[in-house]
C-alpha positions as CSV (number, residue, x, y, z in Angstrom):
1,M,-68.4,47.5,-88.6
2,A,-68.0,45.5,-85.3
3,R,-64.6,44.5,-84.3
4,R,-63.7,40.9,-84.5
5,K,-63.0,39.0,-81.2
6,R,-59.5,38.6,-80.4
7,R,-58.3,35.1,-81.3
8,A,-55.5,33.1,-79.6
9,F,-53.3,31.1,-81.8
10,T,-50.9,28.1,-80.8
11,P,-47.2,28.4,-81.3
12,E,-47.8,25.5,-83.8
13,S,-50.5,27.1,-86.0
14,K,-48.2,30.1,-86.1
15,A,-45.4,28.2,-87.0
16,D,-47.4,26.6,-89.8
17,A,-48.5,30.0,-91.2
18,V,-44.9,31.1,-91.2
19,R,-43.6,27.9,-93.1
20,L,-46.5,28.5,-95.6
21,A,-45.7,32.2,-96.1
22,K,-42.0,31.5,-96.4
23,A,-42.5,28.5,-99.1
24,G,-42.6,31.3,-101.5
25,D,-45.3,30.1,-104.0
26,R,-47.8,32.5,-102.5
27,S,-47.6,36.0,-101.3
28,I,-48.0,37.0,-97.6
29,G,-51.3,38.6,-98.5
30,Q,-52.7,35.4,-100.2
31,V,-51.4,33.2,-97.3
32,A,-53.0,35.6,-94.8
33,K,-56.3,35.5,-96.5
34,A,-56.4,31.6,-96.9
35,L,-55.7,31.3,-93.3
36,D,-58.2,34.3,-92.3
37,L,-55.6,36.3,-90.7
38,T,-54.5,39.8,-91.3
39,E,-51.4,40.6,-93.0
40,T,-49.9,42.6,-90.2
41,A,-50.3,39.6,-87.8
42,L,-48.5,37.3,-90.2
43,R,-45.9,39.7,-90.9
44,D,-45.3,40.1,-87.3
45,W,-45.0,36.1,-87.0
46,I,-42.6,35.9,-89.8
47,K,-40.4,38.8,-88.3
48,R,-40.5,37.1,-84.6
49,A,-39.8,33.7,-86.2
50,N,-36.8,35.2,-88.0
51,I,-35.3,36.7,-84.7
52,D,-35.8,33.6,-82.8
53,A,-33.8,32.0,-85.6
54,G,-31.3,34.4,-85.1
55,H,-31.6,36.2,-88.4
56,G,-33.3,39.4,-86.8
57,P,-31.4,42.6,-86.0
58,S,-28.6,42.6,-83.6
59,G,-30.0,43.3,-80.2
60,A,-33.2,41.9,-80.8
61,L,-34.8,39.7,-78.1
62,T,-35.7,36.2,-78.7
63,T,-39.1,34.8,-77.3
64,P,-37.4,33.2,-74.3
65,E,-35.5,36.1,-73.7
66,R,-38.4,38.3,-73.9
67,E,-40.2,35.8,-71.5
68,E,-37.4,36.2,-69.0
69,L,-37.5,39.6,-69.3
70,Q,-40.9,39.8,-68.4
71,R,-40.4,37.4,-65.6
72,L,-37.4,39.4,-64.0
73,R,-39.5,42.7,-64.4
74,R,-42.3,41.2,-62.3
75,D,-40.0,40.1,-59.7
76,V,-38.3,43.6,-59.3
77,K,-41.8,45.1,-59.1
78,R,-42.8,42.4,-56.4
79,L,-39.4,43.0,-54.4
80,E,-39.7,46.7,-54.7
81,M,-43.2,46.3,-53.0
82,D,-41.8,44.2,-50.4
83,R,-39.0,46.8,-49.8
84,D,-41.5,49.7,-49.6
85,I,-43.5,47.7,-46.8
86,L,-40.5,47.0,-44.7
87,K,-39.5,50.6,-44.9
88,K,-43.0,51.6,-43.7
89,A,-42.9,49.1,-40.8
90,A,-39.5,50.2,-39.7
91,V,-40.9,53.8,-39.5
92,F,-43.9,52.6,-37.6
93,F,-41.9,50.6,-35.0
94,A,-39.3,53.5,-34.6
95,K,-42.2,55.9,-33.8
96,E,-43.7,53.3,-31.4
97,S,-40.5,52.6,-29.5
98,E,-40.0,56.4,-28.6
């Protein structure tokens, strides 16, 4: 069986799916099937929505916190590269001045 192409969903469509699943009149499996989703994807969206609403486990990062963490990690990586380049340049110029 061929793998399905990965689809992208807007935050609004995810929120709508979570709202339908939380309504309680249908099971998560039924909602997922009706929306042509996997149960796992829908359960992950529900879990993420609960964390963002402050109902998740203590210490769990909300979506904005996760985005900030990713941005900060990218910045650290870039700054480490800059530092390494400057170290190499310092060694190069120290050898050249001898």
